[in-house]
C-alpha positions as CSV (number, residue, x, y, z in Angstrom):
1,M,-9.5,-14.0,-4.8
2,K,-7.6,-16.2,-7.4
3,Q,-3.9,-16.8,-6.9
4,R,-2.9,-15.0,-10.0
5,H,-4.9,-11.9,-8.8
6,K,-3.1,-12.1,-5.4
7,E,0.2,-12.1,-7.2
8,S,-0.8,-9.2,-9.3
9,A,-1.9,-7.2,-6.3
10,R,1.4,-8.1,-4.4
11,D,3.4,-6.9,-7.4
12,H,1.4,-3.6,-7.7
13,A,1.8,-3.0,-4.0
14,R,5.5,-3.6,-4.1
15,A,5.9,-1.3,-7.1
16,A,3.8,1.4,-5.5
17,L,5.8,1.3,-2.3
18,K,9.0,1.4,-4.4
19,W,7.8,4.4,-6.3
20,C,6.8,6.2,-3.1
21,G,10.3,5.5,-1.7
22,I,8.9,3.4,1.2
23,D,10.5,0.2,2.4
24,P,8.2,-2.9,2.8
25,G,7.5,-3.3,6.5
26,S,8.1,0.3,7.4
27,D,5.9,2.1,10.0
28,F,3.7,4.8,8.8
29,H,4.5,7.2,11.6
30,T,8.2,7.2,10.6
31,L,7.5,8.4,7.0
32,R,8.6,11.8,5.8
33,S,5.9,14.2,4.3
34,E,7.1,13.6,0.7
35,H,6.4,9.8,1.1
36,V,2.9,10.5,2.4
37,D,2.2,12.9,-0.5
38,K,3.3,10.2,-3.0
39,L,1.0,7.7,-1.2
40,L,-1.9,10.1,-1.6
41,I,-1.2,10.6,-5.2
42,E,-1.1,6.7,-5.7
43,A,-4.3,6.5,-3.7
44,D,-6.0,9.0,-5.9
45,R,-4.8,7.2,-9.0
46,V,-6.3,3.9,-7.9
47,R,-9.3,5.6,-6.4
48,Y,-8.8,4.3,-3.0
49,Q,-11.4,5.1,-0.4
50,K,-10.8,4.5,3.3
51,P,-13.5,2.6,5.2
52,K,-16.4,4.8,6.4
53,A,-15.7,4.0,10.1
54,A,-12.0,4.6,9.7
55,N,-10.2,6.0,12.7
56,G,-7.2,7.6,11.0
57,S,-6.1,9.3,7.7
58,R,-6.6,8.0,4.2
59,A,-2.8,7.9,3.7
60,R,-2.4,5.6,6.8
61,Y,-5.0,3.2,5.7
62,F,-3.7,3.1,2.1
63,H,-0.1,2.5,3.5
64,D,-1.4,-0.4,5.7
65,R,-3.1,-1.9,2.8
66,L,-0.1,-1.8,0.5
67,Q,2.0,-3.3,3.3
68,R,-0.3,-6.2,3.7
69,L,-0.6,-6.8,0.0
70,A,3.2,-6.6,-0.3
71,Q,3.7,-9.3,2.4
72,H,1.6,-11.9,0.6
73,K,3.6,-15.0,-0.3
74,S,3.4,-16.4,-3.9
75,A,2.5,-20.0,-4.4
76,G,6.1,-20.9,-5.2
77,T,7.4,-19.7,-1.8
């Protein structure tokens, strides 16, 4: 993935977490149900599908993906 795409994905992930009211670095199992509902709305919007062999909910996998993307460092840092 090109650097500009990584930065865009990071910015989107941070914006999505902010919209859901979730702090970057938070644990999925501590989220309230309204946060999970917003995660699923965002997952539907971006047409996210969990892996076929997933061992957990789509919301948890999407949350983990957003957390990973939000933690990426930019080239300037």
